[in-house]
C-alpha positions as CSV (number, residue, x, y, z in Angstrom):
1,X,124.3,29.6,42.2
2,X,124.0,29.7,38.5
3,X,124.9,32.8,36.5
4,X,122.0,34.7,34.9
5,X,122.0,35.2,31.2
6,X,122.0,38.7,29.8
7,X,118.2,38.7,29.2
8,X,117.4,37.5,32.7
9,X,119.9,39.9,34.3
10,X,118.4,42.8,32.4
11,X,114.8,41.8,33.3
12,X,115.8,41.5,37.0
13,X,117.5,44.9,37.0
14,X,114.5,46.5,35.3
15,X,112.1,45.0,37.8
16,X,114.3,46.2,40.8
17,X,114.5,49.7,39.3
18,X,110.8,49.8,38.6
19,X,110.0,48.6,42.2
20,X,112.3,51.3,43.6
21,X,110.6,54.0,41.5
22,X,107.2,52.9,42.7
23,X,108.1,53.3,46.4
24,X,108.9,57.0,45.9
25,X,105.5,58.2,44.7
26,X,102.3,56.3,45.5
27,X,100.5,55.5,42.3
28,X,103.5,56.3,40.0
29,X,103.2,53.0,38.2
30,X,99.4,53.2,37.7
31,X,98.3,54.0,34.1
32,X,96.5,57.3,33.6
33,X,92.7,56.8,33.6
34,X,92.9,53.4,35.2
35,X,91.1,54.5,38.4
36,X,87.8,56.3,39.0
37,X,88.1,59.8,40.4
38,X,86.7,58.6,43.8
39,X,89.2,55.8,44.2
40,X,90.6,55.9,47.8
41,X,94.1,57.4,47.8
42,X,95.1,55.1,50.6
43,X,94.8,52.2,48.2
44,X,97.4,53.5,45.8
45,X,100.1,51.9,47.9
46,X,98.2,48.5,47.7
47,X,98.2,48.7,43.9
48,X,101.9,49.7,43.9
49,X,102.7,46.7,46.1
50,X,100.9,44.3,43.7
51,X,102.4,45.8,40.6
52,X,105.8,46.0,42.2
53,X,106.2,42.4,43.3
54,X,109.2,41.0,41.4
55,X,107.2,38.0,40.2
56,X,104.4,40.2,38.8
57,X,107.0,42.4,37.1
58,X,108.8,39.4,35.7
59,X,105.5,38.0,34.3
60,X,104.6,41.4,32.8
61,X,101.4,41.9,34.8
62,X,99.9,45.3,34.0
63,X,96.9,47.1,35.4
64,X,94.3,48.4,32.9
65,X,91.6,49.7,35.1
66,X,89.8,49.2,38.5
67,X,86.1,50.1,39.1
68,X,83.6,49.0,41.8
69,X,82.3,46.6,39.3
70,X,85.7,44.8,38.7
71,X,89.2,45.1,37.5
72,X,91.0,44.5,34.2
73,X,94.6,43.6,33.8
74,X,96.7,42.3,31.0
75,X,99.8,40.5,30.0
76,X,101.4,39.9,26.6
77,X,102.7,36.3,26.5
78,X,106.3,35.7,25.7
79,X,109.1,33.1,26.3
80,X,108.8,33.6,30.1
81,X,105.2,32.2,30.0
82,X,105.6,29.3,27.7
83,X,105.8,25.5,27.6
84,X,107.9,23.5,25.1
85,X,104.7,23.4,23.0
86,X,104.7,27.2,22.6
87,X,101.6,27.8,24.7
88,X,101.1,29.5,28.1
89,X,101.9,27.4,31.1
90,X,98.9,26.7,33.4
91,X,100.9,27.9,36.5
92,X,101.4,31.3,34.9
93,X,97.6,31.7,34.5
94,X,97.2,30.9,38.2
95,X,99.8,33.4,39.1
96,X,98.1,36.1,37.0
97,X,94.5,35.5,37.9
98,X,95.1,35.9,41.7
99,X,96.5,39.4,41.6
100,X,93.8,40.3,39.0
101,X,91.2,39.3,41.6
102,X,92.9,41.2,44.4
103,X,92.8,44.4,42.3
104,X,89.0,43.9,41.9
105,X,88.6,43.5,45.7
106,X,90.5,46.7,46.6
107,X,87.6,49.2,46.3
108,X,85.5,46.9,48.6
109,X,88.0,46.6,51.4
110,X,87.5,48.7,54.6
111,X,90.2,51.2,55.5
112,X,93.3,49.5,56.9
113,X,92.3,46.0,55.6
114,X,94.0,43.7,53.3
115,X,93.3,40.2,52.0
116,X,95.1,37.0,51.4
117,X,94.1,34.1,49.1
118,X,93.2,30.9,51.0
119,X,91.6,29.1,48.1
120,X,91.9,29.3,44.3
121,X,90.4,26.9,41.8
122,X,91.4,27.5,38.1
123,X,90.1,25.7,35.1
124,X,92.3,26.1,32.0
125,X,90.0,25.8,29.0
126,X,92.2,26.2,26.0
127,X,95.8,27.0,25.0
128,X,97.0,30.5,24.4
129,X,100.0,30.9,22.1
130,X,103.1,32.8,22.9
131,X,102.6,36.4,21.6
132,X,98.9,36.5,22.6
133,X,97.6,39.6,24.4
134,X,95.7,38.2,27.4
135,X,93.1,40.3,29.3
136,X,92.3,39.4,32.9
137,X,88.9,40.3,34.1
138,X,87.9,40.0,37.8
139,X,84.9,40.8,39.9
140,X,83.8,40.5,43.5
141,X,80.9,38.1,43.9
142,X,80.5,38.8,47.6
143,X,82.7,40.6,50.1
144,X,81.8,40.1,53.8
145,X,83.7,41.3,56.9
146,X,86.2,38.4,56.9
147,X,85.8,36.6,53.6
148,X,85.5,37.6,49.9
149,X,84.5,35.5,46.9
150,X,85.7,36.5,43.5
151,X,85.6,35.3,39.9
152,X,88.4,36.0,37.4
153,X,88.9,35.1,33.7
154,X,91.8,35.2,31.3
155,X,90.6,36.0,27.8
156,X,92.2,36.2,24.4
157,X,89.7,38.3,22.5
158,X,86.3,36.7,23.1
159,X,87.9,33.3,24.0
160,X,88.1,32.3,27.6
161,X,91.5,30.8,28.2
162,X,91.0,30.1,32.0
163,X,88.5,30.8,34.7
164,X,89.1,31.0,38.4
165,X,87.0,31.0,41.6
166,X,89.0,32.7,44.4
167,X,88.3,33.0,48.1
168,X,90.3,35.6,50.1
169,X,90.4,36.1,53.8
170,X,90.1,39.8,54.8
171,X,92.1,40.9,57.8
172,X,93.5,44.0,59.5
173,X,90.2,46.0,59.5
């Protein structure tokens, strides 16, 4: 096993501490005003689970808001997200668009249900430089009893960086 550098060790420790805090109080990591007043309290743990995943923490994935119309998340690109060319890595966009879509699906899931991605198609349309503030917008196109279809976009200002079509299987309802 290789030793972690000081930056990597600090980021890992911060992610572990953040995850531990999130398990204590449902919704503790959700920004004020991010959810509508009628958002189901039972779904707070689902949001905590997504925000608390070590990979999402490491990538800097943040929730901005969730409504029945969709969800907005964000990430500020830094060295963790980059290629040698100084732009965001396409795989990072895939990894961010998927949880953004799940956040949009949460208000549409029946009690006790969850969902898992079984198909994702992402088109990367233009590069985004390290340092860019990327906003992820996702919406449900259709949510049935067993399958949901979603769209998600990564934007830098008005520019679409990447667009995704995501299919999720709904189970546990």
